[in-house]
N, C-alpha and C positions, 0 to 999 in steps of 0.2 A: 504493500500500500504506500510505499515511499516513491515519490516522483523524482527523486534525485537531488532535491534541495537540501541544504543543511538543516538538520533536525536539532532543535534545542531539547526537546523531550521525545523519547521513544518508549512506547509501551508495547510489549510483545507477550501475548497470551497470559495476561495477568489474572490470577485468581486469588481472591482474598477470602480466607476462611476464618470465621469466628467461633469461639466456644460459647455454647448456650446450655442452659439446664437440659440435661438428657442427651446431649450430643454436640454436633457441629453443623454450621450452615455456611455455604458459600454465598456471600453477598455481592461479590463481583466475580463473573464467570468467564474466563478466557477472552478478555477484551484486548484488542490491539489497535493502536493508533499512534500518530505522531503530531507534534506541533513544530512547524518550520520556523526558521528565524524570521522575525518580523510579522508573524501570522497572528490573526485573531480567530481562535477556534472556540466555539460555544457548544456545550453539552446541554441538551434539553430533554425533559421528561417529567412525568408526574412525581409526586412525593413517593418515595419507596422504590424508585427506579434504579438506584445505585449511583446517582451523580455524586452526592456528598461522600459516599464511601470510596469512590474512585479517587477524589482529590485527597481524602484522608490517607489513602494508601500511598499516593505519590509523596505526600509530605510526612509519611510515617507518624501520623497523629492518632492512629487507633490505639486506645489504651492497652498496655501490656496484659492487663487482667482479662481482656476480651479476645485479643488476637491469638489465633491458633497458628496460622501460617500465611505467608505471601509466597506465591509461586509465579514464575515468569521472569520478565526483565523490565526494570524501570531505569532507563538511562537518562541522565541529565547532563547535557553537554558532553555526551560520549561516555560517561561513567555510570556504571550500574550501582545504584544506591543500595540495592538488596545485598550487595557484597561489601558494603562499607560498614565500618564501625559506627556506633551511634555518635561518637565524638566527632568523627570526620564529617558525618552528615550534618551535625549541628553547626559546623564551621561553614558549610556551603549554603545553608539556609539563610536567606537574607542577602546573600551575595550573588548566587546563581539563580535562586528561586525564592520567591516570597509570596505571602498570602495577604489578600484583602478580604477580611472576614465579612460575613453577612450582616451582623449587627454591630455597628460602630460603637454603640453605647456600652455593650458588654465587652468589647475589645479594649476599651480604655479604662484605666483604673480611676474610679471617681474621687479617690483621695489625693491624687497628684495632679498638678497643673500640666497642661498640654506640653509645654516646652520641656519639662523634665522627662516626660515619657518619650518624646521623639529623640531627645538627646541621648537617652539611655540606649535606644536601639541603634542610633548612629555610632556611638562609641563601641557597641558590641561588634558592629560590622567594620569599624576602623579602630583597631586596638590602640594605635598610637595617637589618636586624636585627643587634643586637650579640650577642656571644658569650653574655652573661648572659641576654638575652631568648631566644636560641635554646635554651639549656640548660633554662630554665624551661618553654618550650613543649614541648620534647622530653619532659620528665618528665610533663607533663600528658597528652601524647599516649599515652605508654606506659601511663599509668594508665587512660586511656579504652579501651585495647585489652584491658583486663582483666588486666593484669600486676600481680600482688599486691605486688611489691617493685620498683618502677620504678628506684629509686636503685641497687639491686644490679645490675639488668640494664644500666643506663646504663654502669656501670663494668666490665662483663663482655665477654669476647671471644665471637664467635659459637660457637666449639666448646664453650664452657662452658654453653651453653643447650640445652634440649630442642628437638626439631623443632617442637613447637607454639609455644614461645616465639619461636623464630626467625621463624616465619611471622607471628606477631603484630607483630614488629618490622618486617618487610617491609611489612605493611599500614599500620603507623604512618608509615613513610617515604612511602608512596603518598598519605597524607592531609595531608602537611605543607603542601601548597599549596592546600588546600581545593578539590580538583577537582570539576567537575560530573559527570565520568564516570570510573569506575575500570574498567580492563580486567584481569580476573583470569584468568591462564593456568593452568588446572588447579591451583588453589591448595590442593587437598586430596589430590592424588594420592600424595604421599609420606608421608602420615600414617595412623595407625591409625584405625579407625572412630569411636572416641570423640572423638579430636581433630578428625576431619573434621567431625563435627557441631558442635563448639565453634567452629571457624573459620567454618562456614556461618552459625551463629547470630550470630557477631560481624559478618559482612558484612551479614546481615539487619538487625542493630541500627544499623549505619552508614547503611544505606539508609533506615531509618525515622526516625532522629534527625536526619540531615543532608540527607535528600532526594537523596543521591548516587545517580546512575544507575549500574548495574553491568552490564557485558558480560562474561560468563564463558564459557570453553570447557571442555568435559569430554568424556569418552568414556562417562560413567556416567549412565544414565537415572535411577538413584536420586537423584543430585544434582539432576537436572532436576526430578523430582517434588517434592523437598523445598524447593527454593530458587526456582525460576523463576516469572515471570509469563507469559512467552512463550518459545517454543523454536524454534530453526532446526535442521533436519537437513541436514548437508552430506555430499556424496559426490563424490570425484574433482574437487574444485574448484568444484562447483555446489551451489546450494541445491535440495534435492529436496522439502522440505516445511517449512511454517512456519505457526505458529498459537499459540493459547493452550495452556497445559499440558494443560488438560482436553481440548481438541480433539485434540491430537497423541497423547497417551497413551491416552485412552479411545476415540477414533475415528480411528486412524491410517489413512491412505489409500494412501500409497506402499508398495510391497512392501519397500523397504529399511527404512523406519521400522518396519514390522511385524516384519521380521527382527531388528532391533536389540532390540525389546521382548521378543521370544521368547528372546533370549540372557540375559535376567535370570533368575537362579536362582529357582525356586519353593520357598520355605521354608515354605509353609503346612502341609506334612506334619509339621512339628515339633510342631504342636499336637495331633496325633493320638496315640493310645496306642501305636500300632505305630511306634516310632522307627527300626526297621530298614528301613522302606520307602524305596526309592530313586527318584529322578526323573532322567530323562535330560535333560541340558542341551542345548538347541538351539544350532545354529550356522548361519551364512550360508555357503553353499557358494561356492567361487571366491575370487578375490582382487581387491583394488582395482586398477584398470587402471594401466598405466605411462603417465603423462602425457607422457613424452618421445615416445611414439608418437602419430601422428595419430589422434584419436578422432572417430568420426562416429556420428550417431544417439544413441539412449539409452545413456548410459554404464553403466547398471546392468543393461541387458537381458541380457548374457551370464550373469548370476548368477540370472536368474529362470527358473523351470521350470514354474510353475503358472498362467501367464497365457496365454490364447489369443492367437495371433499377431496377429489383427485389432484387438487393443486397443493394440498398440504404436504409437508415433509415430516417424517417421523423425528428426524434430528436435523433441524435447519442449519445450513452453513452460510457463510457470507458469499454472495454471488457478485461478481464484477460486472457492472453495467457499462461504465465508461472507465477511463483511467482514474477518475476521481469519485465516481459514484458506485457505492456498494450497498447491497441489501441482504438481510438474513431471512430469506423466504423465497420459495418458488411462486408465491402468490403474485409476485411482480409480473409474471407472465400473463396472468389474468388481467391485471390492470394495464398492461402495455397496449391493449386494444384501444384505450383512450389516450395514453400518454406517449406513444411511440413517436409521434410527429415531432415532439420536442427533444428527443434524446438522440444524441449523435453517437455513432459507434455501436449501437445496439444490434446484435445479430441474433 
């Protein structure tokens, strides 16, 4: 699935298994993908699809009390972190890879001022930096984040700032080590629509100015459409579809991807004179399967009603549609009747 470009992150056949009462459960199952230099890749899916567990596996953030094993390869800038000591990986976190957490308020310590917290992260990533240098660089970073009065924010406590300002501070902390890859865990989910666009624009600016690769997770296809270069659709710990934004949004092949796209509200009727007209919001029937139970065959099959039985696979594999578009299902052959006109290289 590598197109030859330099990869900052390479995931090969990653399976993450947790210990649970009465046994074990694989919450990420045999996933493979890469993030290229300067790329913006977004993982989308429902709650319970495995998005967060994927990034927790990459960042080695699954608690020791829960993790049973990681299998596969996780390479950051060419180095397999599963073969590293915890100490070595701690040294590269913040420098080669860093995290922008979902909830900025819980990411910041309420008992310390913003400046002290950002400076602490900066000095962790730059061992020889003095306090004076750390303060200077912190103020510069806050300014780069579009914060109009960085000195005021520097001396403020987290609760004194708006949600948008807190999120900008968290992004600044992630940039203190000049990482090659930022992992953003639903960075806009707690913000109103206007602030969401501002944060996405800021991440876009970081990507363009510094060439920083960004791996984001979200449940919102609107974020995917606005922000991503490529998109991965996850379900029940597996990758079901992967491709460019144009391929996945305009020519979706997996029934789950189609279902997610149909869940987006249609607001086009607002442009009509009749503002009273209503549109029924679509939904995907059924529920995400319980991964604690042994799953066989297609994990999404119980939620599909419109596909002939002979199109189902007992053990679905990833099928290559184009050089960039992949789908885990033979159901795509059924859907190609409607989508083939927009797909190049399909045979």
